[in-house]
N, C-alpha and C positions, 0 to 999 in steps of 0.2 A: 206746484210752483217752486221754481228755483230762484235763489236770490244771492247776492253778494253782500255780506255784512262786514263792516269795518269795526273791529274790536281791539282796543288797546293799540290802535294805529296799524293793525294788520288786517288784511282782507281775507275773508273766508267765504267759500262757496257752499251753500246749504240747500238741500232739497227738502222743502217743507211738506212735500207730499208723502214723506215716509217717516212719520213720527214713531218714536219708541217710548211707549207709556211704561213708566217704571213705578207706578202706584199700585196699591192693592185696593180693589173696590170694597165698599162697605155693604154688607148684606146681613139680613136678619136670620141667618142659618148657622149651623155648626161649622160651616166652612170659613167663617170670619175669624181672623186672628184676634186674640185677646191678651192683654197684659194688665198688670197692676190690680189684679184681684177683683176685677169687675165681672159681671155677667155679660152675656152677649148683647149687642145693640138691639133695639126694638124698633121695627118699622111696622106700623099698623094703622088701619083706617080710623078716622075720627068717628066716634059714636055719640049721637045725641038722641037720647031716648030710644025709639025704635029705628031711627035712621042711621044707616051705616054708609060712610063715604067710600063706597067701593062699587064700581059699575056692575061687576058680576053678581053682587048681592041683590041687584034689581031695584034699588031705591035711589040711586044717585046717578046723575049724568056724568060725573067725574070721579076719578080716583083722588082721594083727599086724605093723605097720610100724615100722621105725626111721626117724628123720628127722635128717638132718645139714644144718644151715644156720647162717648167721651173721645175727643180727638186724639189724646195721648194713648189711649188704651185700645182703640178699635180700628186702627188702620193707619195708612200713610198720612202723616201730618207734618206741617212746618211750624216751627215755634221761634219766638224771638226771646230776647233776654228777659222779658217780662215773666217768663216761666219761672224764674228763680229770684226775682227781686221784690223787695218790700213795696216799692212804688209800682203803679200799674203802667205797663207798656203793651200796646196792641200790635199784633202781627199785621193788621190792616194798615197801621200807620208807619210801621218800620220797614216793611218791604215795599219799595217804591219803584224798582225796576225789575224786570222779569226774565231777561235773557242774559246768559252768562257762558263764557267758555269754561268747560268742565273737563277734568281728567277722571276717567273711570278706571279703578284698580280692583284687582281680586287678591284676597289675602286670607290665609288660614290662620286664625288666632292661635297663639302659642299657649300651651297648657303649662300653668305655673305649679309650683310645689304644693300650693294650697288647693289645687284643683280648678282654680279660675282659668278661663280662657281669655287671653288679652291680645289685642292688636297693639303691638309695641311700637315705640319710637323708631327703632332700628328697621322694622318692616316698612313703616311709612317712608322713612328716609330712602330706603332702597328703591321703593316704587316711584318716588317722586321724580317727575320730569318738569323742568321749569319752562313753561310756555306762556307765562303771564296769565295763567288761568286764575279765575276767582271762585271757582266751585270745584268740589272734590267729592267723588262718589265712591263709596266703599261697598264692594260686594264680598261677603264673607264665604269661605269655603269650608265644607262642601256646600254646594248651592242647590239644595233640594227643593222640590215643589212644596214640600211640607211647610216651608216658611210662610206660605200664603194663608195657612189656616192654623198655625201653631198656637198652642195655649202656653204663654210664656210665664205665667205667674208661678212663683216659687221654683223656677228652673235654673236660676243663676246663669242667664245667657252670657255669651261673650260680650266684651265691652272694650272701649278705647282707652289706652293709657293717657293720663292727663299730659304727659310729656309730648305725646304724639299730637294731641289737640293744640298744645302750645306751638309746636313746630308748624302746623298748618296755619295757625293765626299769624305767625311770624313770616310765613311765605306769601301772605296776602289773600288767603282763602277767606271769603266772606260767607260762603254757603257750603255747609258740610252735610252730606247725605249719607245714610247708612241703612242697611237692611236688618237692623236690630231694634228692639223697643226703646233702647236708650244708648247714648254714648257712654253712660256711666254704669257701674255695677248696680245690680238690682237692689241689693240691700247693703247700703254703704253708710248708714246712720245719717243720711241727709247731707253728706259732704259734697256730692255733685262736683267733684274736682275737675272732670273733663269739661262739663258745661261751663264752669267758671273760667277754666283756662282758655277755652275757645272764645268766649265773650269778653275775656279780660275783666272779669268782675272780681274785685277783692273784698267788697263788703256789700252784701245784699240789702242791708238796711240804709246805707248811705252810699249811693252809686258814685264810683270814682269817675273823674272827668274823662279818662281815656277808655271807659267801657265802650264796647262796640255795639252801638245801637242799631247799626245797619246789618249786622250779621245774623244769619239764621241757621238753624239745625233742622233737618228733615229726617225723620226716623220711620221705620217700618216700610221701607220701599222694597221692591223686588226687581232685581236686574236679571233677566233671563240669560241662560248660557250662550245664546246666540249673539249677545252683545259682547264684542271683543273689547279688551282693555285698550284704552287710548283716549283720544280727544274728541269731544262732541260739543255741540251747543245745547245748553240746558235751558228749558223754559219751566219756571216754577209758577204754577197756577194755584191760587188759593181763593177760597170763598171769602167774602168780605165780612168776616167775623170780627167784632170788636172784642178780642180775647187774646190771651198770650199765645194761642195756637189755633190753627185752622186745619181742617182736612184739606189735603192738597193733591194735586196731580202733577208731579214733575215728569217732564217729557224731554227725551233726548232726540237730537238730530245729528245725523252723520255729517262730518266735514268732508266734502267731495275733493 
């Protein structure tokens, strides 16, 4: 199905028959990515006495699994500012629209003198193209398939400079997506400066009036090499979790 979408008073032609899924599926094997010092997710049939909720076990007419996972640690997820605030905010309540014009960029984080790899403000400013986009998708280089199963704990992955997060906020980006476990440094003493800069949160205990309730951050995506840098329509699909974050399926559509 092809359709014409009007976005920010401009018309775009989209082919909805060719979605580009940039999520990482959640599986209960070693191929699942893991961050934040947790074990792998668990997907297993319900057991009640001798009964096992698995058709192949011969006792059940249905497959009936429990799933134990953490959205932040086990795959692609979308989070709201409730991730860092004292008061509760749910992604299910804060994400109210689901289609956005997005810019996809590729960037190789710069190695700092302390060994950290950072996506800098200068890099983001250089890549930025103003097209009234409200979403920004960052693919880090090198873009190996190993990202889809990487064990990130204690590896000090690359992260986004808080100045770059502020720049994207100032440009009107409401939805930031990245192929890393966090926009912030893995071990930063809880400062979370990029999260706070993007959501414009100055005090996590007493939320400021201009904090960005509508903005989201999506982490642990994977953008295949075949996806060229440029502009796409982005559909962010989340499960209806009443939680600060939900597993999500962001999908890109080419602009024809």
